C-alpha positions as CSV (number, residue, x, y, z in Angstrom):
1,M,22.6,-6.9,-27.1
2,M,21.5,-4.7,-24.2
3,H,18.7,-3.2,-26.4
4,S,17.5,-6.7,-27.2
5,K,17.4,-7.7,-23.5
6,E,15.4,-4.5,-22.6
7,N,12.9,-5.4,-25.4
8,D,12.6,-8.9,-24.0
9,N,11.9,-7.6,-20.5
10,R,9.3,-5.2,-21.8
11,S,7.6,-8.0,-23.8
12,V,7.5,-10.2,-20.7
13,E,6.0,-7.4,-18.7
14,Q,3.4,-6.6,-21.3
15,A,2.4,-10.2,-21.4
16,V,2.0,-10.4,-17.7
17,V,0.0,-7.2,-17.5
18,E,-2.4,-8.6,-20.1
19,I,-2.8,-11.8,-18.1
20,I,-3.1,-10.3,-14.6
21,G,-5.0,-7.2,-15.6
22,K,-3.8,-3.6,-15.6
23,C,-5.7,-2.6,-12.4
24,A,-4.2,-5.6,-10.4
25,W,-0.7,-4.9,-11.9
26,E,-0.8,-1.3,-10.8
27,K,-1.6,-2.4,-7.2
28,L,1.4,-4.7,-6.9
29,Q,4.5,-3.6,-5.1
30,E,7.5,-2.9,-7.3
31,S,9.4,-5.9,-5.9
32,S,6.5,-8.2,-6.7
33,K,6.4,-7.0,-10.3
34,I,10.1,-7.7,-10.6
35,G,9.6,-11.1,-9.1
36,I,6.8,-12.0,-11.5
37,I,8.7,-10.8,-14.5
38,T,11.7,-12.8,-13.3
39,T,9.5,-15.9,-13.0
40,M,8.1,-15.6,-16.4
41,G,11.4,-14.6,-18.0
42,S,13.3,-17.5,-16.4
43,F,10.6,-20.0,-17.3
44,R,10.7,-18.9,-20.9
45,M,14.5,-19.3,-20.9
46,F,14.3,-22.8,-19.5
47,E,11.2,-23.9,-21.3
48,N,12.9,-25.0,-24.5
49,A,16.3,-25.9,-23.0
50,D,17.2,-29.5,-23.5
51,L,18.4,-29.8,-19.9
52,H,17.5,-31.6,-16.7
53,I,17.1,-28.6,-14.4
54,D,15.5,-27.6,-11.1
55,Y,12.7,-25.1,-11.7
56,A,12.7,-23.9,-8.0
57,S,14.1,-20.6,-9.0
58,S,11.2,-20.0,-11.4
59,I,8.8,-20.8,-8.6
60,I,10.3,-19.1,-5.5
61,T,10.3,-15.6,-7.0
62,T,6.5,-15.8,-7.5
63,M,6.1,-17.2,-4.0
64,K,8.0,-14.2,-2.6
65,A,5.7,-11.9,-4.4
66,L,2.7,-13.7,-3.1
67,E,3.9,-13.7,0.5
68,Y,4.9,-10.0,0.3
69,E,1.5,-8.9,-1.0
70,L,-0.2,-11.0,1.7
71,R,2.1,-9.6,4.4
72,I,1.2,-6.0,3.5
73,R,-2.6,-6.6,3.5
74,F,-3.0,-9.3,6.2
75,F,-0.3,-8.4,8.6
76,E,1.0,-4.8,8.4
77,R,-2.3,-3.0,7.5
78,Y,-4.4,-5.5,9.4
79,I,-2.5,-4.9,12.7
80,E,-2.7,-1.2,12.1
81,H,-6.5,-1.5,11.7
82,L,-6.8,-3.7,14.8
83,T,-4.8,-1.2,16.9
84,N,-7.1,1.6,15.8
85,N,-10.3,-0.3,16.4
86,Y,-9.8,-2.8,19.2
87,T,-7.9,-3.4,22.4
88,P,-5.9,-6.6,22.4
89,E,-8.4,-8.0,24.9
90,S,-11.5,-7.1,22.9
91,Y,-9.9,-8.6,19.7
92,A,-9.1,-11.8,21.6
93,D,-12.7,-12.0,22.9
94,C,-13.9,-11.9,19.3
95,I,-11.9,-14.9,18.3
96,L,-12.0,-17.1,21.4
97,T,-15.0,-19.4,22.0
98,G,-16.2,-21.8,24.6
99,E,-13.9,-22.6,27.6
100,N,-11.1,-20.6,26.1
101,R,-13.0,-17.3,26.2
102,G,-11.0,-14.9,28.4
103,N,-7.8,-17.0,28.2
104,Y,-5.5,-14.5,26.5
105,K,-2.5,-16.8,26.6
106,V,-4.4,-19.2,24.4
107,A,-5.4,-16.3,22.1
108,A,-1.8,-15.4,21.7
109,Q,-0.9,-19.0,20.8
110,E,-3.7,-19.2,18.3
111,K,-3.0,-15.8,16.7
112,C,0.8,-15.9,17.1
113,C,1.3,-13.4,14.3
114,I,-1.1,-10.8,15.7
115,L,-0.9,-11.1,19.5
116,E,1.9,-11.4,22.1
117,Y,1.4,-12.5,25.6
118,Y,3.8,-11.6,28.4
119,E,3.5,-14.3,31.1
120,K,5.2,-12.4,33.9
121,E,3.0,-9.3,33.6
122,Q,0.0,-11.3,32.3
123,K,-0.2,-8.7,29.6
124,L,-1.6,-9.0,26.1
125,T,-0.4,-6.7,23.3
126,F,-0.7,-6.5,19.5
127,T,2.4,-7.5,17.6
128,S,4.2,-4.5,16.1
129,P,3.6,-4.3,12.3
130,T,7.3,-3.7,11.9
131,K,7.9,-7.4,13.0
132,N,7.1,-8.5,9.5
133,D,9.5,-11.4,9.6
134,Q,6.8,-13.1,11.7
135,F,4.5,-13.4,8.8
136,S,4.7,-16.1,6.1
137,L,2.4,-18.1,3.9
138,G,2.3,-20.7,6.7
139,N,0.5,-18.4,9.2
140,F,-1.8,-16.6,6.8
141,I,-4.5,-19.0,7.6
142,N,-4.7,-18.5,11.4
143,T,-4.4,-14.8,10.8
144,V,-7.8,-14.7,9.1
145,A,-9.6,-17.7,10.5
146,S,-10.0,-19.7,13.7
147,G,-10.7,-23.4,14.4
148,K,-9.6,-26.7,13.0
149,R,-9.8,-27.3,9.2
150,I,-13.1,-29.2,9.4
151,D,-14.9,-26.3,11.2
152,R,-12.6,-23.4,10.4
153,K,-14.4,-20.0,10.6
154,V,-13.4,-16.7,9.2
155,D,-12.9,-14.2,12.1
156,A,-15.3,-11.3,12.5
157,P,-12.5,-8.7,12.8
158,I,-11.1,-9.7,9.5
159,I,-14.5,-9.3,7.8
160,K,-14.8,-5.8,9.3
161,Y,-11.2,-5.0,8.1
162,C,-11.9,-6.3,4.6
163,K,-15.1,-4.2,4.3
164,E,-13.5,-1.0,5.6
165,V,-9.9,-1.2,4.2
166,L,-9.6,-3.7,1.4
167,F,-13.0,-3.4,-0.3
168,R,-13.7,0.1,1.1
169,D,-17.4,-0.7,1.2
170,K,-19.0,-1.0,4.7
171,K,-22.3,-2.1,3.1
172,I,-20.9,-5.2,1.4
173,N,-22.4,-8.5,2.5
174,D,-20.4,-10.5,4.9
175,S,-20.9,-13.6,2.9
176,L,-19.1,-12.1,-0.1
177,I,-16.0,-11.5,2.1
178,V,-16.2,-15.1,3.4
179,D,-16.6,-16.5,-0.1
180,W,-13.5,-14.5,-1.2
181,L,-11.4,-15.5,1.8
182,K,-12.1,-19.2,2.0
183,P,-10.8,-20.1,-1.4
184,L,-7.8,-18.0,-0.7
185,I,-7.1,-20.1,2.4
186,T,-7.4,-23.3,0.4
187,D,-5.2,-22.0,-2.5
188,I,-2.5,-20.7,-0.1
189,E,-2.4,-24.0,1.7
190,C,-1.5,-25.7,-1.6
191,Q,1.1,-23.0,-2.4
192,K,2.7,-23.3,1.0
193,K,3.7,-26.9,0.4
194,L,5.2,-26.1,-2.9
195,R,7.1,-23.1,-1.5
196,N,8.5,-25.3,1.3
197,D,9.6,-28.0,-1.1
198,C,11.5,-25.3,-3.2
199,A,13.4,-24.3,-0.1
200,H,14.6,-27.8,0.9
201,G,17.4,-29.8,-0.5
202,G,16.8,-33.2,-2.1
203,I,13.6,-32.1,-3.9
204,V,13.9,-31.2,-7.5
205,Q,11.1,-29.0,-8.9
206,R,10.0,-30.2,-12.3
207,K,8.8,-28.1,-15.2
208,A,5.2,-29.3,-14.4
209,D,5.6,-27.9,-10.8
210,A,6.6,-24.5,-12.2
211,E,3.8,-24.5,-14.7
212,R,1.3,-25.3,-12.0
213,A,2.6,-22.5,-9.8
214,I,2.4,-20.0,-12.6
215,E,-1.0,-21.1,-13.7
216,D,-2.4,-20.9,-10.1
217,I,-0.8,-17.6,-9.0
218,I,-0.6,-15.6,-12.2
219,V,-2.4,-17.0,-15.3
220,V,-5.6,-19.0,-14.6
221,G,-6.2,-19.0,-10.8
222,K,-4.9,-15.4,-10.7
223,L,-4.3,-15.7,-7.0
224,L,-2.2,-12.6,-6.9
225,A,-4.8,-10.5,-8.7
226,K,-7.6,-11.7,-6.3
227,I,-5.4,-10.6,-3.3
228,V,-4.4,-7.1,-4.6
229,Y,-7.6,-6.2,-6.4
230,P,-10.5,-7.7,-4.4
231,E,-12.7,-4.8,-5.7
232,F,-12.9,-6.8,-8.9
233,L,-15.4,-9.1,-7.3
234,L,-17.9,-6.2,-6.9
235,K,-17.8,-5.7,-10.7
236,Q,-18.7,-9.3,-11.6
């Protein structure tokens, strides 16, 4: 029986690697790999069951993987990059515009994941990358972009970071970075609502909801692959 389960796990993993791509799979954190295998395995198990069940457990493990991979790249490593290349004030000056320019309290409110403002000392600091509980799908968007949805603009510091750290190519065109990030923002806005629904009582996630999450994040949309292996864009 144990041998059969091990074979099942391997077959699920092999199927996922084929879908997501070997290069992207190897860049995933181990816990993310386990989460994706759990998602696919549990979905297979429930798929043919003649039961009225809540598919939230098949969705949330993938959402955890998505959030973790984003946190590593757009919180922990990004703050490390900012600390090495900017002062908190110079970073704030890059993202503040108009009448808010120079207002570091506003900067900390807009970039609540990245900046902390101490009113008494009137001091602006970068958030410690160890405070990773402050990052979630919900604040990915204002980590990489500024402004209201209608005129949202990708921040210059995130473009520099993507070039130097994620894509590792300083000569890459800014527009390619923006064209990569903007769809990510849209996609993650959609996933955030589904993730929140999974976490609240009174909402039952249907099979169609789980299918949509798996399609978007793993199979067709390959959202995870786009996040962990952005270099793929350069090969297209």
